[in-house]
N, C-alpha and C positions, 0 to 999 in steps of 0.2 A: 504494500500500500504506500502510495506517495501522497503526501498532504501538501497543499499549496494555499497560501494566503496572500490576497492582493490588498493593497498595492505593492507590498514588499517583494513577493516572489514574482517571477516572470511567468505568470499563468498563461498568457497568450502563447508564448514560445513553447511551453510544455504541451499545451493542447495541439498546437500546430505539429509538434514533433510526433505525438501519438497518431494524429491523422495521417502524417507522412509515412508511418510504419505499416499502415494497412496494406494488405495484399489481396483481400477478397471483398470485404464489405464494411460499410459504415452506416449505422442507423442512428438518427438524431431525433430527439423530441425536445422542443424548446419553445419558449415564448417567442423567441426570434433570434436572428443571427444578422448582425450588422457589421461585425468585425471583418475588415478587409483581408487581414492575414489568414484568418480561418477560411474565408471564401476562396482565396487563391489556392490554399492547400487542398481544399475539397475539390475545386475545379481541376487541379492537377491530377488528383487521384481518379476522378471520372475519366480524364483523358488517358490514364494508364490502364483503364479497364476495371477499376474497383467500382462495385455497385454502391451507390450512395442513395439512401432513402431518408427523407427529412419530413417531419411533421411539425408545422408551425401553428401558432395561435393566429386567429383571424385579425385581431386588432393590430398587432405589430407587423403582420405581413403586408398590411396596407400602407405602412409608413414608407416614406421616401428612402430612408436609410436601410430598409430591409433588403437582404440578399436573396429573397425567395425567388423573384423573377430571374435574376442573373444565374442562380443555381440551376433553375429549370432549363434555361438556355444553354448552360454548360453541359447538360445531359443528366443531371441528378433527377431522381423521382421525388417530386415535392408535392405535398398535400397540406391543405389547411385544415386544422382540426374542426370537426363538426360541433365541438363543445365550445362554441363561440365565447371568447374572452376568458376561458378557463384552462387553457393549455399552459401550465406553469412548470412542467417538467423541465429540467436542465440536465440532459443525459445524452451520452454517446456510448454506443456499443461498437467496438472495433474488432472485426474478425472473430466474433463469437466468444471472445475471452477477456477483452479489456473493457472495463466500464469506467467512464469518467462522469462524475456527478458532483453536484454541489450547489451553491447559492447563486453564482453569477449567470446573468443572461450573457449570451455570447456577443459582447459588445466591447469596444475600446474603453468606454468609461468604467465598465465593470472591472476590467483588467488593470486600469491605471489609476482610478480615482476612488472607487468604492472599497469598503471593507467586505471582502468576500472570501469564501472557502471553496476548495475543490479537492476531491479525492480521486485518485486513479488506482483502480484495482486490477490485478491480473487474476481473475477468478471466474472460470467458466460457469459454475453454478449461479453466481450472481448475474452474469451476463444472460443466462437463460431466463432468470426471473425478470430482468428488464426487457428481454425480447418478448416475453408473454405480455407484459404491460404495453409494449410498443404495438404488438399485434391487436390487443384489445382497443387501444386508442385509434389505431389506423382504421379498424373496421367499424368503429362505434357510430351509432346513429346520433344525431343531435340530441342533447339532453331533453328538449321539449318533446321529442318523439317518444323517448323512453318514459317520460313522466305521464303522458296521456295514453300510452299504449297499454297501461296496466288497468285491468278491469277492477271496478270497485268490489269489495268483498260484501257478501250478504250478511246482514246482521240478524 
């Protein structure tokens, strides 16, 4: 386990390094991604043939600083969460064994100004757990559908 704390540790460089190590796949769930260095590292990995799947929150994906559109253009598979305004995961799973998670949104201000923490685990069982959550979120219906699809119970 590696622990990182911003702004003292170079969290951006550590995450870019983990992205650059990928050989097969990168799965990301995040409120958003606006950090240019991470975008470039992900784009480079797509160009190398690494599968990149990203699930973003609706609110931040609409912001001008969001890299959701450019990532899609680079060849990543990008989806906006159907749970509008509630995608607050900050996690990456790299090659089915490395998990990166913590408090920061993937932004320059999170890495350089905010008090944030991130943990990097090399742990396949933890990666499988996060992949189950990724799959659940990727396939989820919007919350309002789930709420109204439940039948009332008879009293």
